N, C-alpha and C positions, 0 to 999 in steps of 0.2 A: 275416529275422533283424534284431533291433534292436541299435542301438549301445549299449555299456555306458554307464551313467550316469557323467558326469565329476565329479559332485559327491561330496565325501567324505561318508561316513555321518555322521549327526548325532552318534552316540556317539563317533566318532573326534574330531570337533571339540571336543566337550565334554571328552574326556579330555586333549586337547592344551592347552586353556585351563586346565584344572585343574593340569596339570603345570607350566605357566608360572607360575601362581599360587604353587605350592609352591616353585619355584626362586627366586622373587623375594620370598617372604614374609620379613619381618624376624625371625621366630622360628627359621627354619632356618639352617644354616651357610652354604649357598649364597646365601641371601637377605642375610645379613650381609655377605658378600663383595661381593655385587652393590651393596648400599647404599654400602659404603665406596668401591668403584670409581666409582660415580656421583658421590659427593661430591668425590672427588679430581679426576675429569675436569671437573667443574663449576668447581672452583677454577682448574685449568689454563686452561680456556677463558676464564674471567673475566680472568685475568692476561694472556693473549694479546690479548684484545680491548682492553686498556688499554695495551699495549706499542706505543710509536711505531715501533720497529724492525719488529715483525711487521706493523703496518699499512702501513708504507712498502714492505716486501717484497711483501706480498699485493697492494697497490695496483699496484706495478710489474708483477707477474705478470699481473694482470687487464688492465692497459694493453697489455702485449705480446700477450696473447691477442686482445684486440679489434683491435689493429693487424694482427695476422696474419689475422684474419677479414676485415677490410676489404681487405687486399691480395689475399687469395684470391678474394673476390667480384669485385674489379676485374679480376683476371687472367681469371676465368671470363667476365666480360662482354666483355673485349677479344677473347677466343677466339671467343665466340659472334658478335661483330660481324664478325670476320674471315671467319667462315663464313656471314655474312648470315642469321643466325638471331636472332630477337628475344629479348631477355632477359626475365626474369620481371618486372622493374620496368617495362619498356616495355609488356609485355602488361597489367599492372595499370593503367598510365597510360591506355592505349587503352580499357580496360574502363570506367574512370571517365569518359573523354570520351564514350564511347557512351551511358553512363547519363545524363549531363547532356544530351546531344543528344536522347535519347528523352524526357526530361522536357520539353524545349523543344518538341518536336513535339507532345507531348500537350497542352501549354498552348496552342499554336497551334491545334490541333484544337478545343479548347474554345472559343477565341475565335471561330473560324470558325462553329461551331454557333450561337453567340450572335448573330453577324451575320446568318446565314441566318434565324434565328427573327425578328429585327427586320425583315428585308426581307419575310418572309411576312406579318407583321402590317401592314406598309404597303401591300402589294399587295391585301389583302382589300378588296372594294368595300364602301362604306358601306351600311347597311341601308336599303332603299327605304321611305319613309314611307307610300306608297300601296300597300297589299297587294292591292288589287282589280285591279291592272294585269294584263293577260294577257301572260305571257312564254312563249315557246316552250320546250319541254323541253330542247332542245339547248343553248340559251343559259343556262338555269337550272342546268345541271349544273356542279358545282364542278370546278375544275381537279384533275387527278390528282396526288395528293401524291407527291413523290419521296422514296423511303426514304433516310434518313440513317443513317450509321454511328455507332454509339456508340463510346466510348473502347475497349471491349474488342473491337471489331470486328464485333459482331452488329448486324443491322438492327433498327430499332424496329418 
């Protein structure tokens, strides 16, 4: 059995939009009322935005809200500390430190790879100018290369 489709029928959406258009149209009675109400509310909002009293009161309320939020967060952190549980800010700080440490380890790994490559170049014997010399096969074999790890952890 399939679940019923949660989307409204396209005809229903079209009818709803058409009805909203009719209600807000300036030619209809409801549209005229809507337009007048919108103009009135716009004037009131403009006057409030310019009112020093409103701005002072709303600023004070916002300040109180922020102060309450800071106090609530501080109380929560103190409670978590008393329970020996790390706070979210401490977890975020540790996460940032681990990320920076991982970056440093990656940089150190790259530097070590570069040093190993330089040492391998120095250890390679110079090419013999006399190619007619007889060399035993065991001495002519090159040393076995040691696989190195790439940054993503896979061997080369």
